[in-house]
N, C-alpha and C positions, 0 to 999 in steps of 0.2 A: 310886866317884868317876868323874865323867865324863872321857872321854878327850879329849885335845886333837887327836887324829888325826881327819881327816875320815871320816865314815861315808856310804857310798852305799847305794842300794837298787835292786834289780831286781824289778819286779812284773809279773804278768800282769794282763790285764783281768779284772775281777770278772765272774762269770757272772750273767746275769739270773736272779732268783729265789734267788740265793745258792748254787746247786748247782755241778755240774761241766759244765753244758751249754755248747754252742758260742756262744750268743748273748751278746755283751758287754753289761754294764750300765755305761754311760759315767759316769753320776752316781755310782755306787758306787766306780768306779775313781778318779774325781777325789777323792771323800771320803777314800779310803784314802791317796792320794798326799799330801793335805793333812795327814793324821795323821803320815805319815812326815816331812814337812817340819817340822811342829811338834815332832817328837821329835828333830830335829837333823840329818836327812839333808841332805847338801850337794849331792847330785845324785840324780836318780831316773831309772832306765831303765824304760821302759814297753814290755813285750812286748805287741804289739797283738792278741793272741788270748787267749782263755780257755784254761784247762787242757784242757777238753773239746774246744776247737776245734783245738788243735795245728795241723797243716798242712792240715787238712781244709777250712777255710774261709778266705776272704780276711782279711788283717789289717785291723783296725779302726783305720785312721789317724785318724779323727775322735776316738777316745779319746786318742790321743797329743796331738792338737791341744788338746783340752779340758784335759788335765793341764798342758800347757805354758802355757796361758793362766791356769790357776788357781794355780800355785805360783810362787815367786820364785827357786827354785833351777834350775840347768840341767836340762833333760830330754833324755834320749837316747831316740830312737825305735828300735824293733826290730820287724821283721815285713815279709815280702815284699820284702826287699832282696836282689836277686840280681845287680845290675849297679851300676856307678858312676852311671848315669842314674837308677836306682831310688833310690839314696841321695840324690841331689840333689832328686828329686821328693818324697821324704819330708820333707826339710828345708823345702822350699818349701810343701808342703801343710799342714804342722803347726806350723811355727815352732820345731821342736825344735832344740837346740843342736848335736846330733851324732847319728850313726847307728851302730847296732850290727848286725852280721850274723854269724851263726854257721855254719850248715851250708853255705851257698854258699862261704864262705871256706875251709872244710875241704876241699871238693871242688876249689877253685882258689885257693890262697893268694895268687896274684898278681892276683886279680880286680880290685882297685882300683889296682894299680900301673901305672906308665907305662913301665917299663923292660922289658928282655927277661925272659921267664919261663923258669924251669928246668923240666925235664921232671918228671913226677909221681914217678918213682923218686928223683930227686935231692931233691925236696921231702920225700918220705917218709923218706929217710935223714937229712936235716937235722932233721926233726921227732923221729925216734927218738933222735938225739944229745941234743936238748933234753929229751926225756922221761927219758932215763937220768940226765942231769945234775941234773934237778930231782925225781927219784924219783916220777914220775907213776905212778899206779896202772896196772897192766897192762891192766885192762879199758878205761880211757880210751885208752891208747896203741893198743890193738888197734882200737877203734872209729874212731879218727882216721886210722890208717893205711889201714883199709878205705875210708873216705871219700875219702882222697887218691888211692887207686888204683882206685876203682870205675869211673870213666868211662874211663880208658885201657884197662882190662882187660875192659870190658863188650862 
């Protein structure tokens, strides 16, 4: 039976030629997003790089824009968002409803905040409290704490 709970999806750009290459296939990405919408997705997050592209190539914001134009559900854009200005630029350039950022926020959880920032050690301790409270896998917690402390310890 179908659930009444909303289902969301996060996708990467499809690679040109159907492989794992770095070059995105915008049309294939749009087609995939339309299938997700037709299957009932209530929101689609588009990571604007292929699996093969990872952080090696610039994010393909035109793919986010194409998906946002093609579907009726909200689209969240992801890729090359390292500052609040980047987030605003992604929204303006693509028409996406919101922005997701991962690694830059791990390195600086207060990146988009306007108030005073805690130091990295305080952020790491607060994160570890949450990781313990929610039984996060140790491999995740280790990677996230390293990301939080990397810049101050480098």
